[in-house]
C-alpha positions in Angstrom: -38.6 -43.4 76.5 -36.3 -46.0 77.5 -38.5 -48.8 76.5 -40.7 -48.0 78.6 -44.7 -47.3 78.2 -45.1 -43.4 79.5 -49.1 -42.0 79.8 -49.6 -38.4 80.2 -52.8 -36.3 80.8 -53.0 -32.7 80.4 -53.3 -30.8 83.2 -56.2 -28.7 82.7 -55.5 -25.6 84.7 -51.8 -25.2 83.4 -52.4 -27.1 80.1 -48.7 -28.8 80.3 -48.5 -32.3 79.5 -47.6 -34.5 82.9 -46.3 -38.2 83.4 -49.2 -40.4 84.9 -48.0 -43.6 84.5 -44.9 -45.5 83.5 -45.2 -48.8 82.3 -42.7 -51.7 81.8 -42.0 -52.1 78.2 -44.5 -53.5 75.6 -44.2 -55.1 72.2 -46.0 -52.0 70.9 -43.8 -50.1 68.3 -42.1 -47.0 70.2 -43.6 -43.2 68.9 -46.7 -41.2 69.9 -49.9 -42.5 70.3 -52.2 -39.0 70.3 -55.4 -41.1 71.8 -57.3 -37.8 73.1 -57.7 -38.1 68.7 -58.8 -41.2 68.0 -62.0 -42.0 66.4 -65.1 -44.5 67.2 -64.7 -46.8 64.7 -67.1 -47.4 61.3 -69.0 -50.5 62.6 -70.0 -51.6 59.6 -66.5 -52.0 58.2 -63.7 -54.1 59.3 -60.8 -52.4 61.2 -57.1 -53.4 60.3 -54.2 -52.9 62.6 -52.7 -53.7 65.9 -53.9 -52.5 69.1 -51.8 -50.1 71.3 -53.2 -49.2 74.2 -56.5 -50.5 76.3 -57.8 -48.5 79.3 -60.5 -48.4 81.4 -63.4 -48.0 78.4 -61.6 -48.3 75.5 -59.2 -50.6 73.1 -57.3 -47.8 71.0 -56.5 -49.6 67.7 -54.0 -48.6 65.6 -55.2 -48.6 62.0 -52.9 -46.8 59.5 -52.2 -43.5 60.1 -55.4 -43.2 62.5 -56.3 -44.4 65.9 -59.5 -46.4 66.3 -61.1 -46.3 70.3 -63.0 -49.2 70.4 -65.8 -49.6 73.3 -63.8 -52.2 76.1 -67.4 -53.2 76.8 -68.5 -54.7 73.1 -65.3 -57.4 73.4 -65.9 -60.5 75.5 -62.3 -61.3 75.3 -60.3 -58.1 74.2 -56.8 -58.2 72.5 -53.8 -57.6 74.3 -51.6 -54.7 73.7 -49.3 -55.2 70.4 -51.3 -57.4 69.1 -52.4 -57.3 64.9 -55.8 -58.0 64.8 -59.2 -57.3 62.7 -62.2 -56.3 64.6 -65.4 -56.8 62.9 -69.3 -55.9 65.0 -72.4 -57.9 64.5 -75.4 -57.1 66.5 -73.2 -54.2 68.6 -70.9 -57.1 69.7 -66.9 -56.9 68.8 -65.6 -59.9 67.2 -61.5 -59.7 66.7 -59.6 -62.0 63.9 -56.0 -62.2 65.0 -53.2 -61.1 62.0 -49.9 -62.6 61.8 -48.3 -59.0 61.5 -48.7 -55.4 60.6 -46.9 -56.0 57.1 -50.6 -58.0 55.6 -51.9 -55.5 56.0 -53.6 -52.7 53.4 -52.9 -49.8 54.9 
């Protein structure tokens, strides 16, 4: 990975994974994040964790060992990748409370 963020998609015909984007380093911990396995959040409870990726439609958050994908349209001002926060929903809109670090979270 060499300090870069590599976005891959699976080719529907060959089923091989292909690099679609190579982006500069972010403050997200290096590793593999399987965004295709992310689930929509339970909007009745808060989601705590680091925001690991943002695309055209979703904001992905690492919540413990699971990934949650929040609809980007629910945010007035979505948080930056690499930041840590608590997402709560009220009347269909998401609000983010900034948290200092992942270590303080009860994971």
